[in-house]
PDB file of the backbone (N, CA, C, O) and the ligand in Angstrom, with CONECT records:
HET     ZN  A 101       1
ATOM      1  N   UNK A   1     -43.859 154.390  -8.692  1.00  0.00           N
ATOM      2  CA  UNK A   1     -42.922 155.235  -7.917  1.00  0.00           C
ATOM      3  C   UNK A   1     -42.247 154.413  -6.826  1.00  0.00           C
ATOM      4  O   UNK A   1     -42.716 153.334  -6.464  1.00  0.00           O
ATOM      5  N   UNK A   2     -41.137 154.942  -6.306  1.00  0.00           N
ATOM      6  CA  UNK A   2     -40.431 154.138  -5.310  1.00  0.00           C
ATOM      7  C   UNK A   2     -41.065 154.157  -3.934  1.00  0.00           C
ATOM      8  O   UNK A   2     -40.652 153.381  -3.072  1.00  0.00           O
ATOM      9  N   UNK A   3     -42.055 155.014  -3.689  1.00  0.00           N
ATOM     10  CA  UNK A   3     -42.794 154.944  -2.414  1.00  0.00           C
ATOM     11  C   UNK A   3     -43.330 153.527  -2.184  1.00  0.00           C
ATOM     12  O   UNK A   3     -43.223 152.974  -1.090  1.00  0.00           O
ATOM     13  N   UNK A   4     -43.902 152.966  -3.231  1.00  0.00           N
ATOM     14  CA  UNK A   4     -44.520 151.649  -3.102  1.00  0.00           C
ATOM     15  C   UNK A   4     -43.473 150.573  -2.793  1.00  0.00           C
ATOM     16  O   UNK A   4     -43.718 149.674  -1.988  1.00  0.00           O
ATOM     17  N   UNK A   5     -42.326 150.669  -3.429  1.00  0.00           N
ATOM     18  CA  UNK A   5     -41.227 149.736  -3.168  1.00  0.00           C
ATOM     19  C   UNK A   5     -40.811 149.793  -1.702  1.00  0.00           C
ATOM     20  O   UNK A   5     -40.667 148.759  -1.050  1.00  0.00           O
ATOM     21  N   UNK A   6     -40.617 151.016  -1.184  1.00  0.00           N
ATOM     22  CA  UNK A   6     -40.182 151.159   0.213  1.00  0.00           C
ATOM     23  C   UNK A   6     -41.276 150.728   1.179  1.00  0.00           C
ATOM     24  O   UNK A   6     -40.994 150.127   2.216  1.00  0.00           O
ATOM     25  N   UNK A   7     -42.519 151.032   0.839  1.00  0.00           N
ATOM     26  CA  UNK A   7     -43.640 150.625   1.689  1.00  0.00           C
ATOM     27  C   UNK A   7     -43.609 149.102   1.882  1.00  0.00           C
ATOM     28  O   UNK A   7     -43.835 148.600   2.983  1.00  0.00           O
ATOM     29  N   UNK A   8     -43.330 148.396   0.816  1.00  0.00           N
ATOM     30  CA  UNK A   8     -43.299 146.936   0.882  1.00  0.00           C
ATOM     31  C   UNK A   8     -42.016 146.420   1.520  1.00  0.00           C
ATOM     32  O   UNK A   8     -42.064 145.505   2.342  1.00  0.00           O
ATOM     33  N   UNK A   9     -40.874 146.990   1.157  1.00  0.00           N
ATOM     34  CA  UNK A   9     -39.615 146.469   1.693  1.00  0.00           C
ATOM     35  C   UNK A   9     -39.451 146.822   3.171  1.00  0.00           C
ATOM     36  O   UNK A   9     -38.842 146.056   3.919  1.00  0.00           O
ATOM     37  N   UNK A  10     -39.979 147.958   3.603  1.00  0.00           N
ATOM     38  CA  UNK A  10     -39.879 148.328   5.015  1.00  0.00           C
ATOM     39  C   UNK A  10     -40.993 147.711   5.841  1.00  0.00           C
ATOM     40  O   UNK A  10     -40.968 147.775   7.070  1.00  0.00           O
ATOM     41  N   UNK A  11     -41.973 147.115   5.171  1.00  0.00           N
ATOM     42  CA  UNK A  11     -43.077 146.446   5.860  1.00  0.00           C
ATOM     43  C   UNK A  11     -43.843 147.425   6.764  1.00  0.00           C
ATOM     44  O   UNK A  11     -44.076 147.140   7.939  1.00  0.00           O
ATOM     45  N   UNK A  12     -44.217 148.540   6.223  1.00  0.00           N
ATOM     46  CA  UNK A  12     -44.935 149.574   6.970  1.00  0.00           C
ATOM     47  C   UNK A  12     -46.412 149.214   7.039  1.00  0.00           C
ATOM     48  O   UNK A  12     -47.065 148.990   6.020  1.00  0.00           O
ATOM     49  N   UNK A  13     -46.919 149.164   8.262  1.00  0.00           N
ATOM     50  CA  UNK A  13     -48.299 148.741   8.470  1.00  0.00           C
ATOM     51  C   UNK A  13     -49.077 149.797   9.254  1.00  0.00           C
ATOM     52  O   UNK A  13     -48.490 150.673   9.887  1.00  0.00           O
ATOM     53  N   UNK A  14     -50.399 149.701   9.202  1.00  0.00           N
ATOM     54  CA  UNK A  14     -51.283 150.603   9.943  1.00  0.00           C
ATOM     55  C   UNK A  14     -50.872 150.671  11.411  1.00  0.00           C
ATOM     56  O   UNK A  14     -50.488 149.643  11.969  1.00  0.00           O
ATOM     57  N   UNK A  15     -50.934 151.826  12.058  1.00  0.00           N
ATOM     58  CA  UNK A  15     -51.405 153.112  11.536  1.00  0.00           C
ATOM     59  C   UNK A  15     -50.318 153.914  10.846  1.00  0.00           C
ATOM     60  O   UNK A  15     -50.518 155.083  10.513  1.00  0.00           O
ATOM     61  N   UNK A  16     -49.162 153.287  10.630  1.00  0.00           N
ATOM     62  CA  UNK A  16     -48.046 154.038  10.055  1.00  0.00           C
ATOM     63  C   UNK A  16     -48.152 154.093   8.542  1.00  0.00           C
ATOM     64  O   UNK A  16     -48.543 153.125   7.889  1.00  0.00           O
ATOM     65  N   UNK A  17     -47.799 155.230   8.009  1.00  0.00           N
ATOM     66  CA  UNK A  17     -47.815 155.404   6.563  1.00  0.00           C
ATOM     67  C   UNK A  17     -46.505 156.048   6.125  1.00  0.00           C
ATOM     68  O   UNK A  17     -45.910 156.851   6.844  1.00  0.00           O
ATOM     69  N   UNK A  18     -46.081 155.676   4.942  1.00  0.00           N
ATOM     70  CA  UNK A  18     -44.917 156.317   4.346  1.00  0.00           C
ATOM     71  C   UNK A  18     -45.424 157.524   3.574  1.00  0.00           C
ATOM     72  O   UNK A  18     -46.043 157.383   2.519  1.00  0.00           O
ATOM     73  N   UNK A  19     -45.155 158.719   4.109  1.00  0.00           N
ATOM     74  CA  UNK A  19     -45.674 159.954   3.519  1.00  0.00           C
ATOM     75  C   UNK A  19     -44.954 160.313   2.225  1.00  0.00           C
ATOM     76  O   UNK A  19     -45.573 160.626   1.208  1.00  0.00           O
ATOM     77  N   UNK A  20     -43.639 160.257   2.297  1.00  0.00           N
ATOM     78  CA  UNK A  20     -42.883 160.645   1.104  1.00  0.00           C
ATOM     79  C   UNK A  20     -41.462 160.101   1.171  1.00  0.00           C
ATOM     80  O   UNK A  20     -40.973 159.699   2.227  1.00  0.00           O
ATOM     81  N   UNK A  21     -40.827 160.102   0.024  1.00  0.00           N
ATOM     82  CA  UNK A  21     -39.444 159.652  -0.098  1.00  0.00           C
ATOM     83  C   UNK A  21     -38.679 160.703  -0.885  1.00  0.00           C
ATOM     84  O   UNK A  21     -39.078 161.090  -1.983  1.00  0.00           O
ATOM     85  N   UNK A  22     -37.581 161.156  -0.310  1.00  0.00           N
ATOM     86  CA  UNK A  22     -36.692 162.070  -1.033  1.00  0.00           C
ATOM     87  C   UNK A  22     -35.406 161.331  -1.351  1.00  0.00           C
ATOM     88  O   UNK A  22     -34.804 160.697  -0.485  1.00  0.00           O
ATOM     89  N   UNK A  23     -35.008 161.422  -2.572  1.00  0.00           N
ATOM     90  CA  UNK A  23     -33.785 160.748  -2.999  1.00  0.00           C
ATOM     91  C   UNK A  23     -32.833 161.783  -3.570  1.00  0.00           C
ATOM     92  O   UNK A  23     -33.158 162.488  -4.525  1.00  0.00           O
ATOM     93  N   UNK A  24     -31.650 161.863  -2.971  1.00  0.00           N
ATOM     94  CA  UNK A  24     -30.626 162.795  -3.448  1.00  0.00           C
ATOM     95  C   UNK A  24     -29.447 161.981  -3.971  1.00  0.00           C
ATOM     96  O   UNK A  24     -28.605 161.543  -3.188  1.00  0.00           O
ATOM     97  N   UNK A  25     -29.377 161.772  -5.292  1.00  0.00           N
ATOM     98  CA  UNK A  25     -28.317 160.918  -5.845  1.00  0.00           C
ATOM     99  C   UNK A  25     -26.919 161.481  -5.619  1.00  0.00           C
ATOM    100  O   UNK A  25     -25.972 160.711  -5.460  1.00  0.00           O
ATOM    101  N   UNK A  26     -26.766 162.803  -5.599  1.00  0.00           N
ATOM    102  CA  UNK A  26     -25.444 163.402  -5.393  1.00  0.00           C
ATOM    103  C   UNK A  26     -24.942 163.156  -3.971  1.00  0.00           C
ATOM    104  O   UNK A  26     -23.777 162.816  -3.762  1.00  0.00           O
ATOM    105  N   UNK A  27     -25.824 163.329  -3.015  1.00  0.00           N
ATOM    106  CA  UNK A  27     -25.457 163.095  -1.607  1.00  0.00           C
ATOM    107  C   UNK A  27     -25.548 161.613  -1.250  1.00  0.00           C
ATOM    108  O   UNK A  27     -25.177 161.217  -0.145  1.00  0.00           O
ATOM    109  N   UNK A  28     -26.044 160.788  -2.187  1.00  0.00           N
ATOM    110  CA  UNK A  28     -26.261 159.361  -1.927  1.00  0.00           C
ATOM    111  C   UNK A  28     -27.100 159.140  -0.678  1.00  0.00           C
ATOM    112  O   UNK A  28     -26.782 158.301   0.164  1.00  0.00           O
ATOM    113  N   UNK A  29     -28.172 159.908  -0.576  1.00  0.00           N
ATOM    114  CA  UNK A  29     -29.048 159.826   0.601  1.00  0.00           C
ATOM    115  C   UNK A  29     -30.482 159.568   0.174  1.00  0.00           C
ATOM    116  O   UNK A  29     -30.966 160.126  -0.811  1.00  0.00           O
ATOM    117  N   UNK A  30     -31.149 158.710   0.934  1.00  0.00           N
ATOM    118  CA  UNK A  30     -32.583 158.495   0.779  1.00  0.00           C
ATOM    119  C   UNK A  30     -33.237 158.894   2.089  1.00  0.00           C
ATOM    120  O   UNK A  30     -32.874 158.391   3.152  1.00  0.00           O
ATOM    121  N   UNK A  31     -34.187 159.786   2.012  1.00  0.00           N
ATOM    122  CA  UNK A  31     -34.910 160.236   3.203  1.00  0.00           C
ATOM    123  C   UNK A  31     -36.325 159.676   3.132  1.00  0.00           C
ATOM    124  O   UNK A  31     -37.057 159.907   2.170  1.00  0.00           O
ATOM    125  N   UNK A  32     -36.690 158.938   4.168  1.00  0.00           N
ATOM    126  CA  UNK A  32     -38.014 158.323   4.209  1.00  0.00           C
ATOM    127  C   UNK A  32     -38.822 159.007   5.317  1.00  0.00           C
ATOM    128  O   UNK A  32     -38.398 159.049   6.472  1.00  0.00           O
ATOM    129  N   UNK A  33     -39.979 159.535   4.952  1.00  0.00           N
ATOM    130  CA  UNK A  33     -40.800 160.265   5.917  1.00  0.00           C
ATOM    131  C   UNK A  33     -42.027 159.445   6.282  1.00  0.00           C
ATOM    132  O   UNK A  33     -42.876 159.142   5.443  1.00  0.00           O
ATOM    133  N   UNK A  34     -42.093 159.096   7.562  1.00  0.00           N
ATOM    134  CA  UNK A  34     -43.217 158.295   8.067  1.00  0.00           C
ATOM    135  C   UNK A  34     -44.151 159.173   8.890  1.00  0.00           C
ATOM    136  O   UNK A  34     -43.744 160.190   9.452  1.00  0.00           O
ATOM    137  N   UNK A  35     -45.397 158.762   8.945  1.00  0.00           N
ATOM    138  CA  UNK A  35     -46.362 159.478   9.791  1.00  0.00           C
ATOM    139  C   UNK A  35     -47.446 158.486  10.193  1.00  0.00           C
ATOM    140  O   UNK A  35     -47.510 157.368   9.682  1.00  0.00           O
ATOM    141  N   UNK A  36     -48.301 158.924  11.127  1.00  0.00           N
ATOM    142  CA  UNK A  36     -49.432 158.080  11.519  1.00  0.00           C
ATOM    143  C   UNK A  36     -50.725 158.828  11.253  1.00  0.00           C
ATOM    144  O   UNK A  36     -50.745 160.058  11.199  1.00  0.00           O
ATOM    145  N   UNK A  37     -51.802 158.078  11.088  1.00  0.00           N
ATOM    146  CA  UNK A  37     -53.096 158.674  10.775  1.00  0.00           C
ATOM    147  C   UNK A  37     -53.588 159.496  11.960  1.00  0.00           C
ATOM    148  O   UNK A  37     -53.368 159.105  13.106  1.00  0.00           O
ATOM    149  N   UNK A  38     -54.260 160.644  11.707  1.00  0.00           N
ATOM    150  CA  UNK A  38     -54.788 161.448  12.812  1.00  0.00           C
ATOM    151  C   UNK A  38     -55.781 160.640  13.640  1.00  0.00           C
ATOM    152  O   UNK A  38     -56.556 159.851  13.100  1.00  0.00           O
ATOM    153  N   UNK A  39     -55.749 160.843  14.948  1.00  0.00           N
ATOM    154  CA  UNK A  39     -56.687 160.152  15.830  1.00  0.00           C
ATOM    155  C   UNK A  39     -56.255 158.747  16.209  1.00  0.00           C
ATOM    156  O   UNK A  39     -56.990 158.036  16.894  1.00  0.00           O
ATOM    157  N   UNK A  40     -55.072 158.338  15.772  1.00  0.00           N
ATOM    158  CA  UNK A  40     -54.581 157.000  16.108  1.00  0.00           C
ATOM    159  C   UNK A  40     -54.372 156.865  17.619  1.00  0.00           C
ATOM    160  O   UNK A  40     -53.850 157.775  18.264  1.00  0.00           O
ATOM    161  N   UNK A  41     -54.778 155.738  18.166  1.00  0.00           N
ATOM    162  CA  UNK A  41     -54.553 155.439  19.587  1.00  0.00           C
ATOM    163  C   UNK A  41     -53.335 154.520  19.695  1.00  0.00           C
ATOM    164  O   UNK A  41     -53.111 153.648  18.856  1.00  0.00           O
ATOM    165  N   UNK A  42     -52.565 154.744  20.748  1.00  0.00           N
ATOM    166  CA  UNK A  42     -51.339 153.961  20.944  1.00  0.00           C
ATOM    167  C   UNK A  42     -51.344 153.266  22.303  1.00  0.00           C
ATOM    168  O   UNK A  42     -52.090 153.646  23.206  1.00  0.00           O
ATOM    169  N   UNK A  43     -50.506 152.251  22.430  1.00  0.00           N
ATOM    170  CA  UNK A  43     -50.291 151.619  23.731  1.00  0.00           C
ATOM    171  C   UNK A  43     -49.363 152.507  24.555  1.00  0.00           C
ATOM    172  O   UNK A  43     -48.442 153.132  24.029  1.00  0.00           O
ATOM    173  N   UNK A  44     -49.627 152.545  25.849  1.00  0.00           N
ATOM    174  CA  UNK A  44     -48.728 153.273  26.750  1.00  0.00           C
ATOM    175  C   UNK A  44     -47.361 152.575  26.757  1.00  0.00           C
ATOM    176  O   UNK A  44     -47.293 151.359  26.933  1.00  0.00           O
ATOM    177  N   UNK A  45     -46.274 153.334  26.567  1.00  0.00           N
ATOM    178  CA  UNK A  45     -44.950 152.696  26.540  1.00  0.00           C
ATOM    179  C   UNK A  45     -44.501 152.225  27.921  1.00  0.00           C
ATOM    180  O   UNK A  45     -43.561 151.438  28.026  1.00  0.00           O
ATOM    181  N   UNK A  46     -45.160 152.695  28.982  1.00  0.00           N
ATOM    182  CA  UNK A  46     -44.758 152.310  30.346  1.00  0.00           C
ATOM    183  C   UNK A  46     -45.537 151.065  30.801  1.00  0.00           C
ATOM    184  O   UNK A  46     -44.943 150.055  31.179  1.00  0.00           O
ATOM    185  N   UNK A  47     -46.883 151.154  30.756  1.00  0.00           N
ATOM    186  CA  UNK A  47     -47.694 150.049  31.306  1.00  0.00           C
ATOM    187  C   UNK A  47     -48.412 149.241  30.220  1.00  0.00           C
ATOM    188  O   UNK A  47     -49.143 148.299  30.527  1.00  0.00           O
ATOM    189  N   UNK A  48     -48.203 149.608  28.955  1.00  0.00           N
ATOM    190  CA  UNK A  48     -48.789 148.890  27.810  1.00  0.00           C
ATOM    191  C   UNK A  48     -50.304 149.000  27.702  1.00  0.00           C
ATOM    192  O   UNK A  48     -50.922 148.270  26.927  1.00  0.00           O
ATOM    193  N   UNK A  49     -50.910 149.908  28.472  1.00  0.00           N
ATOM    194  CA  UNK A  49     -52.355 150.106  28.349  1.00  0.00           C
ATOM    195  C   UNK A  49     -52.679 150.589  26.929  1.00  0.00           C
ATOM    196  O   UNK A  49     -52.092 151.562  26.455  1.00  0.00           O
ATOM    197  N   UNK A  50     -53.617 149.905  26.251  1.00  0.00           N
ATOM    198  CA  UNK A  50     -53.947 150.314  24.883  1.00  0.00           C
ATOM    199  C   UNK A  50     -54.900 151.500  24.856  1.00  0.00           C
ATOM    200  O   UNK A  50     -55.509 151.844  25.869  1.00  0.00           O
ATOM    201  N   UNK A  51     -55.023 152.119  23.690  1.00  0.00           N
ATOM    202  CA  UNK A  51     -56.030 153.162  23.477  1.00  0.00           C
ATOM    203  C   UNK A  51     -55.662 154.528  23.993  1.00  0.00           C
ATOM    204  O   UNK A  51     -56.548 155.347  24.235  1.00  0.00           O
ATOM    205  N   UNK A  52     -54.375 154.806  24.171  1.00  0.00           N
ATOM    206  CA  UNK A  52     -53.959 156.124  24.655  1.00  0.00           C
ATOM    207  C   UNK A  52     -53.865 157.110  23.489  1.00  0.00           C
ATOM    208  O   UNK A  52     -53.394 156.779  22.401  1.00  0.00           O
ATOM    209  N   UNK A  53     -54.332 158.338  23.758  1.00  0.00           N
ATOM    210  CA  UNK A  53     -54.280 159.383  22.728  1.00  0.00           C
ATOM    211  C   UNK A  53     -52.917 160.060  22.734  1.00  0.00           C
ATOM    212  O   UNK A  53     -52.272 160.196  23.774  1.00  0.00           O
ATOM    213  N   UNK A  54     -52.501 160.475  21.556  1.00  0.00           N
ATOM    214  CA  UNK A  54     -51.266 161.254  21.441  1.00  0.00           C
ATOM    215  C   UNK A  54     -51.586 162.718  21.712  1.00  0.00           C
ATOM    216  O   UNK A  54     -52.482 163.282  21.084  1.00  0.00           O
ATOM    217  N   UNK A  55     -50.868 163.333  22.632  1.00  0.00           N
ATOM    218  CA  UNK A  55     -51.105 164.752  22.925  1.00  0.00           C
ATOM    219  C   UNK A  55     -50.005 165.629  22.350  1.00  0.00           C
ATOM    220  O   UNK A  55     -50.117 166.855  22.340  1.00  0.00           O
ATOM    221  N   UNK A  56     -48.968 165.009  21.884  1.00  0.00           N
ATOM    222  CA  UNK A  56     -47.828 165.780  21.387  1.00  0.00           C
ATOM    223  C   UNK A  56     -46.978 164.826  20.550  1.00  0.00           C
ATOM    224  O   UNK A  56     -47.102 163.607  20.670  1.00  0.00           O
ATOM    225  N   UNK A  57     -46.134 165.376  19.721  1.00  0.00           N
ATOM    226  CA  UNK A  57     -45.210 164.532  18.965  1.00  0.00           C
ATOM    227  C   UNK A  57     -43.828 165.160  18.995  1.00  0.00           C
ATOM    228  O   UNK A  57     -43.664 166.353  19.249  1.00  0.00           O
ATOM    229  N   UNK A  58     -42.861 164.334  18.733  1.00  0.00           N
ATOM    230  CA  UNK A  58     -41.476 164.781  18.732  1.00  0.00           C
ATOM    231  C   UNK A  58     -40.819 164.280  17.453  1.00  0.00           C
ATOM    232  O   UNK A  58     -40.857 163.086  17.156  1.00  0.00           O
ATOM    233  N   UNK A  59     -40.220 165.187  16.703  1.00  0.00           N
ATOM    234  CA  UNK A  59     -39.557 164.808  15.457  1.00  0.00           C
ATOM    235  C   UNK A  59     -38.279 164.036  15.759  1.00  0.00           C
ATOM    236  O   UNK A  59     -37.449 164.466  16.560  1.00  0.00           O
ATOM    237  N   UNK A  60     -38.136 162.885  15.102  1.00  0.00           N
ATOM    238  CA  UNK A  60     -36.929 162.081  15.300  1.00  0.00           C
ATOM    239  C   UNK A  60     -36.387 161.646  13.944  1.00  0.00           C
ATOM    240  O   UNK A  60     -37.109 161.585  12.949  1.00  0.00           O
ATOM    241  N   UNK A  61     -35.095 161.348  13.939  1.00  0.00           N
ATOM    242  CA  UNK A  61     -34.455 160.842  12.726  1.00  0.00           C
ATOM    243  C   UNK A  61     -33.580 159.662  13.105  1.00  0.00           C
ATOM    244  O   UNK A  61     -32.839 159.719  14.086  1.00  0.00           O
ATOM    245  N   UNK A  62     -33.666 158.590  12.327  1.00  0.00           N
ATOM    246  CA  UNK A  62     -32.835 157.421  12.570  1.00  0.00           C
ATOM    247  C   UNK A  62     -32.110 157.054  11.291  1.00  0.00           C
ATOM    248  O   UNK A  62     -32.629 157.225  10.188  1.00  0.00           O
ATOM    249  N   UNK A  63     -30.910 156.551  11.461  1.00  0.00           N
ATOM    250  CA  UNK A  63     -30.180 155.962  10.347  1.00  0.00           C
ATOM    251  C   UNK A  63     -30.693 154.548  10.154  1.00  0.00           C
ATOM    252  O   UNK A  63     -30.705 153.751  11.093  1.00  0.00           O
ATOM    253  N   UNK A  64     -31.110 154.241   8.955  1.00  0.00           N
ATOM    254  CA  UNK A  64     -31.553 152.884   8.626  1.00  0.00           C
ATOM    255  C   UNK A  64     -30.384 152.151   7.978  1.00  0.00           C
ATOM    256  O   UNK A  64     -29.335 152.746   7.732  1.00  0.00           O
ATOM    257  N   UNK A  65     -30.560 150.885   7.706  1.00  0.00           N
ATOM    258  CA  UNK A  65     -29.560 150.154   6.923  1.00  0.00           C
ATOM    259  C   UNK A  65     -29.407 150.827   5.568  1.00  0.00           C
ATOM    260  O   UNK A  65     -30.364 151.381   5.027  1.00  0.00           O
ATOM    261  N   UNK A  66     -28.220 150.776   5.035  1.00  0.00           N
ATOM    262  CA  UNK A  66     -27.998 151.351   3.713  1.00  0.00           C
ATOM    263  C   UNK A  66     -28.839 150.633   2.661  1.00  0.00           C
ATOM    264  O   UNK A  66     -29.106 149.435   2.753  1.00  0.00           O
ATOM    265  N   UNK A  67     -29.237 151.396   1.677  1.00  0.00           N
ATOM    266  CA  UNK A  67     -29.974 150.841   0.552  1.00  0.00           C
ATOM    267  C   UNK A  67     -28.990 150.820  -0.619  1.00  0.00           C
ATOM    268  O   UNK A  67     -28.828 151.822  -1.316  1.00  0.00           O
ATOM    269  N   UNK A  68     -28.336 149.679  -0.832  1.00  0.00           N
ATOM    270  CA  UNK A  68     -27.181 149.588  -1.722  1.00  0.00           C
ATOM    271  C   UNK A  68     -26.142 150.625  -1.294  1.00  0.00           C
ATOM    272  O   UNK A  68     -25.754 150.639  -0.125  1.00  0.00           O
ATOM    273  N   UNK A  69     -25.682 151.486  -2.187  1.00  0.00           N
ATOM    274  CA  UNK A  69     -24.625 152.432  -1.783  1.00  0.00           C
ATOM    275  C   UNK A  69     -25.183 153.716  -1.190  1.00  0.00           C
ATOM    276  O   UNK A  69     -24.435 154.666  -0.956  1.00  0.00           O
ATOM    277  N   UNK A  70     -26.496 153.755  -0.943  1.00  0.00           N
ATOM    278  CA  UNK A  70     -27.114 154.984  -0.439  1.00  0.00           C
ATOM    279  C   UNK A  70     -27.413 154.893   1.048  1.00  0.00           C
ATOM    280  O   UNK A  70     -27.883 153.872   1.548  1.00  0.00           O
ATOM    281  N   UNK A  71     -27.129 155.981   1.734  1.00  0.00           N
ATOM    282  CA  UNK A  71     -27.481 156.050   3.143  1.00  0.00           C
ATOM    283  C   UNK A  71     -28.979 156.299   3.256  1.00  0.00           C
ATOM    284  O   UNK A  71     -29.530 157.141   2.547  1.00  0.00           O
ATOM    285  N   UNK A  72     -29.630 155.571   4.138  1.00  0.00           N
ATOM    286  CA  UNK A  72     -31.081 155.720   4.297  1.00  0.00           C
ATOM    287  C   UNK A  72     -31.396 156.253   5.693  1.00  0.00           C
ATOM    288  O   UNK A  72     -30.846 155.786   6.691  1.00  0.00           O
ATOM    289  N   UNK A  73     -32.282 157.228   5.742  1.00  0.00           N
ATOM    290  CA  UNK A  73     -32.674 157.831   7.008  1.00  0.00           C
ATOM    291  C   UNK A  73     -34.189 157.817   7.127  1.00  0.00           C
ATOM    292  O   UNK A  73     -34.906 158.100   6.168  1.00  0.00           O
ATOM    293  N   UNK A  74     -34.661 157.483   8.318  1.00  0.00           N
ATOM    294  CA  UNK A  74     -36.094 157.522   8.604  1.00  0.00           C
ATOM    295  C   UNK A  74     -36.394 158.785   9.398  1.00  0.00           C
ATOM    296  O   UNK A  74     -35.681 159.122  10.342  1.00  0.00           O
ATOM    297  N   UNK A  75     -37.442 159.467   9.010  1.00  0.00           N
ATOM    298  CA  UNK A  75     -37.900 160.644   9.744  1.00  0.00           C
ATOM    299  C   UNK A  75     -39.325 160.372  10.206  1.00  0.00           C
ATOM    300  O   UNK A  75     -40.162 159.897   9.440  1.00  0.00           O
ATOM    301  N   UNK A  76     -39.580 160.676  11.446  1.00  0.00           N
ATOM    302  CA  UNK A  76     -40.901 160.350  11.985  1.00  0.00           C
ATOM    303  C   UNK A  76     -41.223 161.257  13.149  1.00  0.00           C
ATOM    304  O   UNK A  76     -40.346 161.616  13.935  1.00  0.00           O
ATOM    305  N   UNK A  77     -42.519 161.633  13.259  1.00  0.00           N
ATOM    306  CA  UNK A  77     -42.930 162.323  14.488  1.00  0.00           C
ATOM    307  C   UNK A  77     -43.435 161.246  15.441  1.00  0.00           C
ATOM    308  O   UNK A  77     -44.420 160.558  15.176  1.00  0.00           O
ATOM    309  N   UNK A  78     -42.737 161.128  16.540  1.00  0.00           N
ATOM    310  CA  UNK A  78     -43.036 160.081  17.512  1.00  0.00           C
ATOM    311  C   UNK A  78     -44.088 160.608  18.486  1.00  0.00           C
ATOM    312  O   UNK A  78     -43.915 161.681  19.064  1.00  0.00           O
ATOM    313  N   UNK A  79     -45.187 159.854  18.671  1.00  0.00           N
ATOM    314  CA  UNK A  79     -46.256 160.352  19.547  1.00  0.00           C
ATOM    315  C   UNK A  79     -45.878 160.266  21.024  1.00  0.00           C
ATOM    316  O   UNK A  79     -45.221 159.319  21.456  1.00  0.00           O
ATOM    317  N   UNK A  80     -46.301 161.267  21.788  1.00  0.00           N
ATOM    318  CA  UNK A  80     -46.239 161.203  23.244  1.00  0.00           C
ATOM    319  C   UNK A  80     -47.679 161.005  23.705  1.00  0.00           C
ATOM    320  O   UNK A  80     -48.562 161.783  23.344  1.00  0.00           O
ATOM    321  N   UNK A  81     -47.913 159.980  24.489  1.00  0.00           N
ATOM    322  CA  UNK A  81     -49.294 159.626  24.839  1.00  0.00           C
ATOM    323  C   UNK A  81     -49.593 159.969  26.301  1.00  0.00           C
ATOM    324  O   UNK A  81     -48.709 159.984  27.157  1.00  0.00           O
ATOM    325  N   UNK A  82     -50.874 160.243  26.546  1.00  0.00           N
ATOM    326  CA  UNK A  82     -51.308 160.456  27.926  1.00  0.00           C
ATOM    327  C   UNK A  82     -51.957 159.174  28.436  1.00  0.00           C
ATOM    328  O   UNK A  82     -52.775 158.565  27.746  1.00  0.00           O
ATOM    329  N   UNK A  83     -51.594 158.780  29.625  1.00  0.00           N
ATOM    330  CA  UNK A  83     -52.094 157.544  30.221  1.00  0.00           C
ATOM    331  C   UNK A  83     -52.487 157.856  31.666  1.00  0.00           C
ATOM    332  O   UNK A  83     -51.739 158.506  32.396  1.00  0.00           O
ATOM    333  N   UNK A  84     -53.667 157.386  32.070  1.00  0.00           N
ATOM    334  CA  UNK A  84     -54.119 157.678  33.444  1.00  0.00           C
ATOM    335  C   UNK A  84     -53.703 156.591  34.432  1.00  0.00           C
ATOM    336  O   UNK A  84     -54.013 156.669  35.621  1.00  0.00           O
ATOM    337  N   UNK A  85     -53.009 155.593  33.937  1.00  0.00           N
ATOM    338  CA  UNK A  85     -52.519 154.547  34.866  1.00  0.00           C
ATOM    339  C   UNK A  85     -51.216 154.992  35.518  1.00  0.00           C
ATOM    340  O   UNK A  85     -50.648 154.257  36.326  1.00  0.00           O
TER     341      UNK A  85
HETATM  342 ZN    ZN A 101     -49.523 153.785  31.203  1.00  0.00          ZN2+
END
């Protein structure tokens, strides 16, 4: 399946996983859905402290480089982390 192709070409690494890929040939769109494993700890985006828990997520969508003549979009829930620093 093409999940494996995208996993390799996008270089997706732990804790991120490619959940699914939707391909709409008529709309010439590829939708790539990323997620992270439950319980994953992240670095604080402000002070870089590691091991912060995600308390909330926010759905985001980005336009990726085109995949040949198809528009590619990444969908991901971005973690919001709590940091005591
Ligand atoms: Zn912090």
